[in-house]
N, C-alpha and C positions, 0 to 999 in steps of 0.2 A: 747478566745471563739471560738469554732469550727464553721467552715463556712458551713458545710454540715450535720448538725444533722438531723437524721431521714430519710436521703436520701438513695437511692439505686442506684448504678452505675453498668452498664454492660460494661466490658472491654474485647475486643477481642485481641488476640495475647498476652495474659497475662502471659505466662510462664516465660519470662525473658525480659531483655532489657527495652525498653520504656514501654511496656505493664505492666510488673511487677511494674515498678516505678509508673505508673499512678494508679494502684490498691492500692499500699501502700500509695501514697500521698493523694488520695481521702479518704482512710480509716483513715489516720491521722487526717483528718478534719471531721470525724464522719460518713462517709458513710459506709454502708454495700456493699458487692461486689458480683456480678455475673461474673465469669471469665471463658473464654473459650480460648483454644489454640489447634491447630492441634496436637502439641506435637509429631510430627513424621516428617520424611524427605520427601521432594518433590525432585524428581531426578534431575530437572534442576537447582536447587539452588546449587551453587558451594562451599558451606561450611556447616558444621553441623547445623541443625536446633534444636529447643528446644525439650526436652524429657518430658515424664511423671514426672520424678524426678524434673525437673525444675518447672513444674506446681505445684508440691507438695511443693516446696520451697516458691512459691508465697502464697500458702494457709497458710503456717506457718508464713510468714511475716505479713499477714493481721490478723491472729488470735492472734499474739503476741501484736497487738494493741487493743485487746479486741473487735474486730469487727467480724461480721459474714461474711462468704464467702461460696458461692456455686460454685464449680469449676468442669469443665468437659472438656473432649477432644471433640472438634468439629471442622470440617473443614468449613471455611466460604464459600467455593465454593458450599457447600451442604446446600441449604436453609432449608430443613427439619431438618437437624441436628442443625443448628443455632436456629431455632424457638423452637425446643424441649428443648434445653439447656436453652434458655431464659425463656420459659414458666415455666419450672421446677424451675428456680431460683426465678421468681416472685411468684410462688405458695408458696415457702418456706419463702421468705423475705417480701412478702406482697405488693410490688409496684415496679415501676421503674421511676426514675427521670432523670438519666444521662446516656448517651451512649458515650463511648470513642471507636470509631471505628478505632482501631490501627493496626490490623493484616495486615502484608505486607511482601512481599518477594522481592528479587532482583537477577538478574543475569546480565551478561555483554557481550557485543559484538556489533560490528557495525550493523546497521539496516539490511544491505543486507546479513549479516552472521548469524543472529539469526535463530534458528530452529523454525519450526512451534510450537513445544511443548513449547519451552521457552517463546515465545510470548504469547501463550494461557495461560500458568500457571500464568504469571505476571498479565495479564489482568483479569483473573478469580479471583485471590486472591485479588489484590489491588483495583480493580474497582467493579467488580460484587460482591465480598465479602462484600464490604461496603454497596452496595445497599441491599444485603440480610440482613445485620445487621440492617439497618434502617427499612426495610420492616417488619422485625420481631418485632422491638421495637415500632414502631409508635402507634399501638393500646394500648400498655401498658402506653406510655407517655400520650396519650389522656385520658386514664382512671385516671391518676394521676392529671389531670388538667393542664398539661404542662410539660416542661422540657427542657433539653439542649442536643443536639447531637454535639459532637466534632469529626470531621473527621481528621485523620492524613494524610495530603498530604505530601508535600516536597518542598524544594526550586526548585526541578525539576518539581513541579506543576505550576511554574510561569516563568520558562525559559527553553530553550532547553539545553540538555547536551549530549555530544557525548557518544556513546557506551551504551546508556540507552533508546533507542527509545521506547521499550515496557513500561518501567517504567515511562518515561516522559509522554507518551500517557495516561497511567492509572492515574497518579497523576494530569495531567491537567483535565482529565475527572471528577475527584472528585470535582474540583472547579465548574464545570457545574452542577453536581449532587447536591452539597451543595446549590448553588444559587436557583435551582429549588425547593428543599425541603424547603428552607427558605421562599419562597413565598407560597408554598402549605400549610405549617404547621403554618404559622404566626397566623392565626385566632384561632388555638388551643393553643396558647401561648407556642409553641415548637420552640425554637431557634436553628439554625443550622449554624455552622461556621467551617472553616478549619484552622488547624495549619500547618505551613510550616517549619519543622526543616531543618537546615543545617546538617553538620556532627555531629553525636552523638556517644559517646564512647560505641558502642555495636558491636556485631559480624557482623552486616550488613556492617560495614566499615572495621573492623579489620579481614581481610581474605586475603589469598594469591592472589585470583583472582583480587581483586581490587588493592592491592598493585602493582601487575605487570602491571596493566593498567596505574598507576601513574608513574612507573619506568620501562618502556618497555625494556630498555637495560640491566637490571639487571638479572643475572643468579642465579638460586637456590632460596633458601628461603630468603624472605625479612623480616627483623625484624620490629617491631613496631617503634623503634627509627629511623630506616632508612626511614620509610614512613612519619614520622611526618612533615618534612618540606613541603612535597607535600600537606598535608592537611592544614597546616597553610597558604599556598599560596592562598587558596580559600577564606579566610575570610578577611574582613576589620579589625576586631579586632585581636590583635596579639595572637590568640590561635588556636591550630590545630582542636579542637573538643570541644563540650559541653558535659555535663553530662545529663543523662536521666532525672534527676529531673528538669533540666532547662525547658524541654518540659512539664513535669508534672505540673509545676507551672502555665504554660499558660493554660493547660487543666483545672486545678483547677479554675483559674480565670473565664474562659468561662462557667464552670459548676455552678459557684456561683451566688448569687444574686447581687454581685458587677457588673456583666455583664448582668443584667436582661433585658436591652434594646439593647443588641448587638446581631445582627443576620445578616447573609449574608456576613460576614467579612472573608477575607483571612489574617491571622496573621502570618507573618514570625517570627521565633525565630531561627536566623541563624548566629549570630555573624557578620552580615554585608555581607554575601555572595551576596545577591541580589543588594546591592548598590555598590559593588566593580567593 
């Protein structure tokens, strides 16, 4: 039996990776989807970002499940664009019940070496973009009589990590935002929680910039196989990385009635990174 029949979910960063996985997993359980993604490049991100074709693939994947989807390009740094995309989706699909605030970027470098633009881009997308997402969604969730906001933080939202000062600051900030929203919205029966992934098998970890941070003495291009032991060393469980669906299953749980009294929680899904 479907766990989300008649529900509508708003997923940011939905063009590929975890965002696409969340959209598909929620659709598998009966939800219709409002999907947004910038689907273009941010210059300070050191690997190719999603494209309009990627977003179109998400649409096909959801429609193949016989669910409705309203998808558009929108930059979460732009509140007006996020609000317009969400309002249009709600107008077409009728309501909003679930928010998966997933959009995020990363770049790398020691704190003293980060450029002003790299710092600003990560904070603006990863922290301010989630606030924009929640701000646009709250009136619709209230109108539906309640709902669930699931914010994608990170293991780096619960511990410090070298060469990621801007990312760590943003992901820690999401925990404070979540806890505040959980209190502010409880009387409206809107639950708010964070999910904290470890390494997930997406382009955010599989890129030369991160590989070279893990293997600083290595020259030239580093292969996925060469980088695997470095990723595996981070986890308590003997795996190098998880699949996107492993995070999607946690998002699904927090979106469902099975978690109807869970709010204000930081949920690690990290193969034991935080306990190691």
